[in-house]
C-alpha positions in Angstrom: 45.2 -54.2 16.6 43.8 -55.5 19.9 40.3 -54.9 21.2 41.7 -53.1 24.2 43.2 -50.5 21.9 39.8 -49.3 20.5 36.4 -48.6 22.0 34.9 -50.8 19.2 35.5 -54.5 18.7 36.8 -56.0 15.4 33.3 -57.2 14.6 31.9 -53.7 15.1 34.7 -52.2 13.0 34.1 -54.7 10.2 30.4 -53.8 10.2 31.3 -50.1 10.0 33.7 -50.8 7.2 31.1 -52.7 5.2 28.6 -49.9 5.8 31.0 -47.2 4.6 32.0 -49.2 1.5 28.3 -49.8 0.7 27.6 -46.1 1.2 30.4 -45.1 -1.1 29.2 -47.5 -3.8 25.7 -46.1 -3.5 27.0 -42.6 -3.6 29.1 -43.2 -6.7 26.3 -45.0 -8.6 23.6 -42.5 -7.6 25.8 -39.5 -8.6 26.2 -40.9 -12.1 22.5 -41.3 -12.4 22.0 -37.7 -11.4 24.6 -36.5 -13.9 23.4 -38.6 -16.9 20.3 -36.5 -17.7 22.6 -33.4 -17.8 25.2 -34.8 -20.3 24.3 -32.1 -22.7 25.6 -29.5 -20.2 29.1 -30.9 -20.4 31.6 -31.4 -23.3 31.5 -35.1 -24.5 30.1 -36.3 -21.1 33.3 -35.1 -19.4 31.8 -34.1 -16.1 34.0 -31.7 -14.1 35.4 -32.6 -10.7 33.1 -30.1 -9.1 30.0 -31.5 -10.8 30.9 -35.1 -9.7 31.5 -33.9 -6.2 28.2 -32.1 -6.0 26.3 -35.1 -7.4 28.0 -37.3 -4.9 27.2 -34.9 -2.0 23.5 -34.8 -3.1 23.4 -38.6 -3.1 25.3 -38.8 0.2 22.7 -36.5 1.9 19.7 -38.3 0.5 19.4 -40.4 3.6 19.8 -39.8 7.4 23.4 -40.4 8.2 23.2 -39.7 12.0 23.3 -43.3 13.2 26.5 -44.0 11.1 28.0 -40.6 12.1 27.6 -41.4 15.8 29.2 -44.8 15.5 32.1 -43.4 13.4 32.6 -40.7 16.1 32.9 -43.5 18.7 35.8 -44.9 16.7 37.4 -41.4 16.4 36.4 -41.0 12.7 33.7 -38.3 12.8 34.6 -36.7 9.5 31.5 -37.2 7.4 30.2 -33.8 8.6 33.1 -31.9 7.0 33.4 -33.6 3.7 31.4 -31.2 1.5 34.3 -30.2 -0.7 35.7 -33.7 -1.2 33.0 -36.4 -0.7 34.8 -39.3 -2.3 38.1 -38.6 -0.6 36.3 -38.4 2.8 34.6 -41.8 2.4 37.8 -43.4 1.0 39.9 -42.0 4.0 37.4 -43.4 6.5 37.3 -46.8 4.8 41.1 -46.9 4.6 41.4 -46.2 8.4 38.8 -48.8 9.3 40.6 -51.3 7.1 43.9 -50.5 8.6 42.5 -50.9 12.1 41.5 -54.5 11.0 44.8 -55.2 9.5 43.3 -55.3 6.0 43.5 -53.0 2.9 40.6 -51.2 1.2 41.0 -50.8 -2.5 38.5 -48.5 -4.2 38.2 -47.2 -7.8 38.6 -43.5 -8.4 35.3 -41.9 -9.6 36.8 -38.6 -10.5 36.0 -36.6 -7.4 38.5 -34.1 -5.9 41.1 -35.2 -3.4 41.6 -33.7 0.0 42.6 -30.1 -0.4 41.8 -30.0 -4.1 38.1 -29.2 -3.4 39.1 -26.2 -1.3 41.6 -25.1 -3.9 38.8 -25.2 -6.5 36.5 -23.1 -4.4 39.3 -20.6 -3.8 40.1 -20.5 -7.5 36.4 -19.9 -8.4 36.1 -17.2 -5.7 39.1 -15.4 -7.0 37.8 -15.6 -10.6 34.5 -14.1 -9.5 35.4 -11.5 -6.9 39.0 -10.8 -7.5 42.0 -11.5 -5.2 41.3 -11.5 -1.5 42.6 -8.7 0.9 45.0 -10.6 3.0 44.6 -11.9 5.7 40.8 -11.6 5.2 39.5 -14.2 2.7 35.8 -13.5 2.6 34.8 -10.5 0.5 32.6 -7.5 1.3 30.0 -6.4 -1.2 28.3 -3.0 -0.8 25.1 -1.8 -2.5 25.9 1.6 -3.8 23.4 4.4 -3.0 22.2 6.9 -5.5 24.7 9.4 -4.0 27.6 7.3 -5.3 26.9 8.7 -8.8 27.7 12.2 -7.5 30.0 11.7 -4.5 33.4 10.2 -5.5 34.7 10.5 -1.9 32.0 8.2 -0.7 33.0 5.5 -3.2 36.7 6.0 -2.4 36.0 5.7 1.3 34.0 2.5 0.8 36.9 1.0 -1.1 39.5 2.0 1.4 37.3 0.7 4.3 37.1 -2.8 2.8 34.6 -3.0 -0.1 35.7 -5.7 -2.5 32.6 -5.7 -4.7 30.3 -2.8 -5.6 26.7 -3.8 -6.2 24.4 -1.7 -8.4 20.7 -2.4 -8.2 19.1 -1.9 -11.6 15.7 -1.4 -9.9 16.9 2.1 -8.9 18.4 5.1 -10.8 19.2 4.9 -14.5 22.0 4.2 -17.0 23.5 7.7 -16.5 23.8 7.3 -12.8 25.1 3.7 -13.1 27.8 4.8 -15.5 28.8 7.6 -13.1 28.9 5.1 -10.2 31.1 2.7 -12.1 33.3 5.6 -13.2 33.9 6.5 -9.6 34.7 2.8 -8.7 37.3 2.6 -11.5 38.8 6.0 -10.5 39.0 4.9 -6.8 40.8 1.7 -7.9 43.4 3.7 -9.8 43.8 6.2 -6.9 44.1 3.5 -4.1 45.7 0.6 -5.9 42.9 -1.6 -4.6 40.7 -3.8 -6.8 36.9 -3.8 -6.8 34.6 -5.9 -9.0 31.1 -4.5 -10.1 28.0 -6.6 -9.8 24.9 -5.2 -11.5 21.6 -6.8 -10.3 18.8 -7.0 -12.8 15.5 -5.9 -11.2 13.4 -8.9 -12.3 9.6 -8.8 -12.5 8.4 -6.0 -10.2 5.7 -7.6 -8.1 4.6 -4.7 -5.9 1.5 -3.0 -4.7 -0.1 -0.3 -6.9 -0.7 3.3 -6.0 -3.1 4.3 -3.2 -5.5 7.2 -3.1 -4.0 10.6 -2.2 -4.9 12.1 1.1 -5.8 15.8 1.4 -2.9 18.2 1.1 -2.3 18.7 4.9 1.0 18.4 6.8 1.1 17.8 10.5 3.9 19.5 12.4 4.6 17.7 15.6 7.3 18.6 18.3 8.5 15.7 20.4 7.0 15.6 23.9 7.7 13.7 27.1 5.3 11.5 29.0 3.8 14.6 30.6 3.1 16.2 27.3 5.9 18.8 27.7 7.9 19.7 24.5 11.3 18.0 24.6 12.4 18.9 21.0 10.6 21.4 18.7 9.6 20.3 15.3 12.5 20.9 12.8 11.7 22.2 9.3 14.0 23.1 6.4 12.7 25.9 4.1 14.0 25.6 0.5 13.8 28.4 -2.0 11.6 28.0 -5.1 11.8 30.4 -8.1 8.5 29.0 -9.3 6.2 27.3 -6.9 5.0 23.9 -8.2 2.3 21.7 -6.6 4.7 18.9 -6.0 7.4 21.0 -4.3 6.7 20.6 -0.5 6.0 18.2 2.2 8.9 15.8 1.8 10.1 14.1 5.0 13.9 13.3 5.1 15.5 12.0 8.2 14.1 14.1 11.1 13.4 17.2 8.9 10.3 18.2 7.1 11.3 20.0 3.8 9.0 22.9 2.7 9.4 25.1 -0.3 8.8 28.9 0.0 8.9 31.7 -2.6 12.4 32.8 -3.4 11.7 36.4 -2.3 10.7 35.2 1.2 13.8 33.0 1.4 16.1 35.8 0.6 14.5 38.2 3.2 14.8 35.7 6.1 17.2 36.4 9.0 18.0 34.4 12.1 15.6 35.5 14.8 12.7 36.1 12.4 9.3 34.6 12.9 6.7 33.3 10.4 3.2 33.6 11.8 0.3 31.8 10.3 -3.2 30.3 11.0 -3.2 26.6 10.7 -5.9 24.3 9.3 -7.9 24.6 12.5 -7.7 28.4 12.6 -5.2 28.4 15.4 -2.4 30.9 15.5 1.1 29.3 15.2 4.7 30.5 14.7 7.8 29.2 13.0 11.0 30.6 14.6 13.9 31.1 12.1 17.1 29.6 13.7 19.9 29.5 11.1 20.9 29.1 7.5 22.4 25.7 6.7 25.4 25.0 4.5 22.9 23.8 1.8 21.4 27.2 1.8 18.2 26.1 3.5 16.6 27.9 6.5 16.2 25.8 9.6 13.0 26.8 11.5 11.5 25.4 14.7 7.9 25.0 15.9 7.3 24.5 19.6 3.6 23.7 19.0 1.6 21.3 16.9 0.2 22.7 13.7 -1.5 21.6 10.5 -0.2 23.2 7.3 -2.5 23.2 4.2 -1.9 24.1 0.6 -3.3 27.7 1.1 -1.3 28.5 4.2 0.0 32.2 4.2 3.0 33.2 6.3 3.4 36.6 7.8 7.1 37.6 8.1 7.9 39.3 11.4 11.1 40.8 12.7 12.1 42.6 15.9 12.6 46.4 15.5 14.9 48.5 17.5 12.3 48.6 20.4 12.2 44.8 20.5 8.7 44.8 19.1 7.6 42.6 16.2 7.3 44.4 12.9 5.3 43.0 10.0 7.4 42.8 6.8 5.0 41.1 4.4 2.8 38.2 3.7 3.8 35.2 1.5 2.0 32.1 0.5 3.5 28.7 1.1 4.3 26.8 -2.2 1.3 24.5 -2.9 1.9 20.8 -2.4 0.1 17.6 -3.1 -1.3 15.2 -0.5 0.6 12.1 0.4 -0.5 8.6 -0.7 -2.7 7.1 2.0 -1.8 3.9 3.9 -4.4 1.1 4.2 -4.7 0.1 7.9 -5.4 -3.6 8.1 -6.0 -6.0 11.0 -6.2 -9.7 11.5 -9.4 -11.0 9.9 -9.8 -8.0 7.6 -10.5 -8.5 3.9 -8.3 -7.0 1.1 -9.2 -7.0 -2.6 -6.2 -7.4 -4.8 -7.5 -5.7 -7.9 -6.9 -6.4 -11.6 -7.3 -2.7 -12.6 -5.2 0.3 -11.8 -7.6 2.1 -9.6 -5.9 3.7 -6.6 -6.0 1.6 -3.4 -8.5 2.6 -0.8 -9.1 1.8 2.9 -12.0 -0.2 4.2 -15.2 1.8 3.7 -17.7 1.7 6.6 -21.1 3.3 7.4 -21.9 5.4 10.4 -22.4 2.3 12.5 -19.1 0.8 11.6 -20.5 -1.8 9.2 -18.3 -2.6 6.2 -19.6 -1.3 2.9 -16.5 -2.3 0.9 -13.2 -4.0 1.8 -9.9 -2.3 1.4 -8.5 -2.7 -2.1 -5.1 -2.2 -3.8 -3.7 -2.9 -7.2 -0.7 -5.0 -8.4 2.1 -3.9 -10.8 1.7 -7.3 -12.6 -2.1 -7.9 -12.6 -1.8 -11.0 -14.8 -0.5 -13.0 -11.8 -3.8 -12.6 -10.0 -5.4 -14.9 -12.6 -2.9 -17.6 -11.5 -4.0 -17.6 -7.9 -6.1 -20.4 -6.3 -8.3 -20.3 -3.3 -6.2 -21.0 -0.2 -3.0 -19.6 -1.7 -0.9 -17.5 0.7 0.0 -13.9 -0.2 2.5 -11.9 1.7 3.1 -8.1 1.5 6.0 -5.8 2.6 8.7 -8.4 3.4 6.3 -10.6 5.4 4.8 -7.9 7.6 1.3 -8.6 6.3 0.1 -12.2 5.5 -3.1 -13.1 3.7 -4.8 -16.1 2.2 -6.9 -16.1 -1.0 -10.5 -16.4 0.2 -12.4 -16.0 -3.2 -11.7 -15.2 -6.8 -13.9 -12.4 -8.1 -14.3 -10.7 -11.5 -12.5 -7.6 -10.1 -9.6 -9.5 -8.5 -8.7 -11.8 -5.6 -10.4 -11.3 -2.2 -7.8 -11.9 0.5 -8.3 -12.5 4.2 -5.6 -11.2 6.6 -4.1 -14.1 8.5 -0.9 -12.4 9.8 -0.7 -8.9 11.2 0.6 -7.1 14.3 -2.0 -6.8 17.1 -2.2 -3.0 16.5 -2.6 -3.5 12.7 -0.3 -2.9 9.7 -0.1 0.0 7.3 0.0 -1.2 3.7 1.4 1.4 1.3 2.1 1.6 -2.4 5.2 0.1 -4.0 5.6 -2.7 -1.3 6.7 -6.1 -2.4 4.3 -9.0 -2.9 5.2 -12.7 -2.5 3.2 -15.7 -3.7 5.1 -18.6 -2.1 2.8 -21.5 -3.2 1.8 -20.1 -6.6 3.7 -21.0 -9.7 3.8 -17.8 -11.7 3.9 -18.1 -15.5 6.4 -15.3 -16.1 9.4 -15.2 -18.5 12.8 -15.4 -16.8 13.6 -11.8 -17.6 11.3 -8.8 -17.8 11.4 -6.4 -20.8 13.3 -3.9 -18.6 15.8 -6.5 -17.7 16.6 -7.3 -21.3 17.1 -3.6 -22.0 19.3 -3.2 -18.9 21.3 -6.3 -19.8 22.8 -4.4 -22.8 24.3 -1.9 -20.4 25.4 -4.6 -17.9 27.3 -6.5 -20.5 29.3 -3.5 -21.5 30.1 -2.2 -18.0 29.8 -4.9 -15.3 32.1 -7.7 -14.1 29.1 -10.0 -13.3 25.3 -9.9 -13.6 22.8 -10.6 -10.8 19.9 -12.8 -12.0 16.8 -12.0 -9.8 14.1 -14.7 -9.2 15.9 -17.4 -11.1 14.1 -20.7 -10.3 15.1 -23.4 -12.8 18.0 -24.6 -15.0 15.8 -23.5 -18.0 16.0 -20.0 -16.5 19.7 -20.2 -16.4 19.9 -21.4 -20.0 17.7 -18.5 -21.0 20.2 -16.0 -19.4 23.2 -17.8 -21.0 21.6 -17.5 -24.4 20.9 -13.8 -23.9 24.5 -13.2 -22.9 25.8 -15.1 -25.9 23.6 -13.1 -28.2 25.2 -9.9 -26.9 28.7 -11.3 -27.4 29.3 -11.7 -23.6 28.9 -15.5 -23.2 31.6 -15.5 -20.4 30.1 -12.8 -18.2 29.7 -14.5 -14.8 26.1 -15.0 -13.4 25.1 -14.5 -9.8 22.0 -16.6 -9.3 19.8 -15.0 -6.6 18.0 -17.7 -4.7 14.9 -16.0 -3.3 11.9 -18.4 -3.9 10.9 -21.8 -2.5 10.9 -23.2 -6.1 14.5 -22.0 -6.6 15.5 -23.8 -3.4 13.9 -27.1 -4.5 15.6 -26.9 -7.9 19.0 -25.7 -6.6 20.9 -29.0 -7.1 19.9 -29.3 -10.8 20.3 -25.6 -11.4 24.0 -25.7 -10.2 24.8 -29.1 -11.8 23.5 -27.9 -15.2 25.4 -24.6 -15.0 28.9 -25.2 -13.5 30.0 -27.3 -16.5 29.7 -24.4 -18.9 29.4 -21.0 -17.1 31.0 -19.2 -14.2 28.5 -19.1 -11.4 27.9 -17.6 -8.0 25.0 -18.0 -5.7 23.4 -15.2 -3.6 21.2 -16.3 -0.6 18.6 -13.6 -0.7 17.5 -14.1 2.8 14.8 -11.4 2.9 12.6 -12.9 0.2 13.4 -16.5 1.3 12.2 -15.7 4.8 8.9 -14.7 3.4 8.7 -17.6 1.0 9.8 -20.3 3.5 9.1 -18.8 6.9 11.8 -17.4 9.2 12.2 -20.7 11.1 12.8 -22.7 8.0 15.1 -20.1 6.6 17.6 -20.8 9.4 17.8 -24.4 8.2 17.8 -23.7 4.4 20.5 -21.1 4.4 22.8 -23.7 6.0 21.9 -26.3 3.3 22.6 -23.8 0.5 26.0 -23.2 2.0 26.7 -26.9 2.1 25.5 -27.6 -1.5 27.6 -24.7 -2.9 30.7 -25.8 -1.0 30.2 -29.3 -2.5 30.0 -27.6 -6.0 32.9 -25.3 -5.2 30.6 -22.4 -6.0 31.1 -19.1 -4.2 28.2 -17.9 -2.0 27.0 -14.3 -1.2 25.4 -14.0 2.3 22.9 -11.2 1.7 20.0 -9.2 3.2 19.9 -7.2 6.4 23.5 -7.8 7.5 24.3 -5.1 10.1 21.1 -3.4 9.0 20.6 -1.4 12.3 24.1 -0.1 12.1 23.9 0.8 8.4 20.5 2.5 8.7 20.6 4.0 12.2 24.2 4.0 13.3 23.5 1.6 16.2 25.0 -1.9 16.8 22.6 -4.8 17.4 23.9 -7.8 19.2 21.9 -10.3 17.1 23.1 -8.7 13.9 26.7 -8.9 15.1 26.3 -12.6 15.6 24.6 -12.9 12.2 27.5 -11.1 10.5 30.0 -13.4 12.3 28.1 -16.4 10.9 28.3 -14.9 7.4 32.1 -15.5 7.3 31.3 -19.0 6.2 30.3 -17.6 2.9 32.7 -16.3 0.3 31.2 -12.8 0.3 28.9 -10.9 2.6 26.7 -8.1 1.3 25.8 -4.8 3.0 22.8 -2.7 1.9 23.1 1.0 1.5 22.4 3.4 4.4 23.7 6.6 6.0 26.2 4.7 8.1 27.4 2.2 5.6 31.0 3.2 6.0 30.9 2.3 9.6 29.3 -1.0 8.7 32.0 -1.8 6.2 34.8 -1.1 8.8 33.0 -3.2 11.5 32.3 -6.1 9.1 36.0 -6.1 8.0 37.0 -6.4 11.7 34.5 -9.2 12.4 35.6 -11.2 9.4 39.3 -11.0 10.2 38.6 -12.2 13.8 36.2 -15.0 12.9 38.2 -16.4 10.0 41.0 -17.3 12.4 38.5 -19.4 14.3 36.2 -20.8 11.6 36.3 -22.1 8.0 33.0 -23.3 6.7 31.8 -25.9 9.3 35.3 -26.6 10.6 36.7 -25.0 13.7 40.3 -24.1 13.2 41.3 -24.3 16.9 43.2 -21.1 17.1 44.3 -20.5 20.7 41.4 -19.2 22.8 41.9 -16.0 24.7 39.7 -17.4 27.5 42.1 -20.3 27.9 44.9 -18.1 29.1 48.6 -18.1 28.3 51.2 -20.7 29.1 
């Protein structure tokens, strides 16, 4: 080989070869040091090829490889960046090519890592074992979180399966065992009817760290038509009247989609006709009318209001109907079914104080005197008050998926006093049952809550895999494995949901200590991770998780807010389309439930089929570009 044949001289090539050989030796030695403390996790010290490869990858990425990578690229050997699935084979191939360029031979001992192609075959095998066979030509699977309606609506489940759903996810934080059993029954029936396969993942809820209840507002409902910029009514307020044989205090005032649902006495419901009018005096004493439009297929009456009004629990309707002379005739008076007030929201601004209480008193807004001076800060409870005792001054606390950020300012006998450090300029409404994150606080909680242990009995009997929420350490994984073994289901695959900063820092050990003895999948719970790590750092960390799992040949689920705008509102968002296309690098992409989830499944299936022809993991496949034209 002559100098003129290469961009690098023989001396430079020899230096590169020496560096690659030294790197390979360091990687091999360091990998064994990582594995030795985990010998108990493998039979007689026989580490699997996947475990060896992950340990080698962790050691490879322990230092900055950019200078070496750039010099290898100059020699046409820039393959370090795509060697996740086969680290040793990658280093050996680079060394062999460098040695051949120098007219020498590079002999290296085999340390048990997978050869080229073997790593990808292992990942494919593990993916098939976890999620079932792929729908050709699409390889990545689609997971869908089933809504409550799936327990009652077989056609919905069948439609999801036919549209492309490969895995049905049931969130144990919602519904109950009867509903779960009905959902799974519909999945199995749809499998038989369609000839398609679908695995079932049941996600344990984990410890419920959420805000407590807030004080109830007065029982008043505000009816508001939509108006244009000039204040003219564009769309009247739309209300659905439901019949009630017996009026109960909790029966009215439920907002669903664009409709306000009210319950009225059954007698009034049966007397209504299209064109009728319900006249009443609202809470301000102003005369208002509800115009009866039509009866819906669900046997509700649709009524419109062209003017703003305030309904109270003692509102009385006067039923009116046109007589033969086109004059309104009074047909009777009927009281609206009483209803309870809605829980109040706490409006908080930057710099405000919020007391996170130990007790279960209802949350209250900031109390001020007539001059606006603060008498008492806003306060709210926590579903797990014991965690408040583990906080320290300066610890960050986040609410409602990161919409409200706070910092612990003081620890008081009644709770932790927080200062708002992150909020929209117009303020944030904090309500009950919103998630709370403590990114820098090590919470002393058992791996599974009491409800999780109870739900696990059902999961073992009915599901194909179990989702492990808020797993953080290898000890947590071992706890779950013991619980499964005690129930006689030691082989039930575990999906470890990575959703905390501590889980990210322990991920290497968590995977290494598990893959030698249990079938494992990893879910990147990007919503919680974004709160824990910050949105900017999440973009980096989700990539690193993908790389680590590829090195371990462990399937990954790309989760949280995929095509969320389409699923919830029926509209496509360009950033979300790009995000979904990036998700094809994982083995499975998860969609959340929503009114338009069927549309989202169909679109995601189309995106995946297109992108998989272009991209596999980090490697571009170089399919012919449409932009390049035809020859």
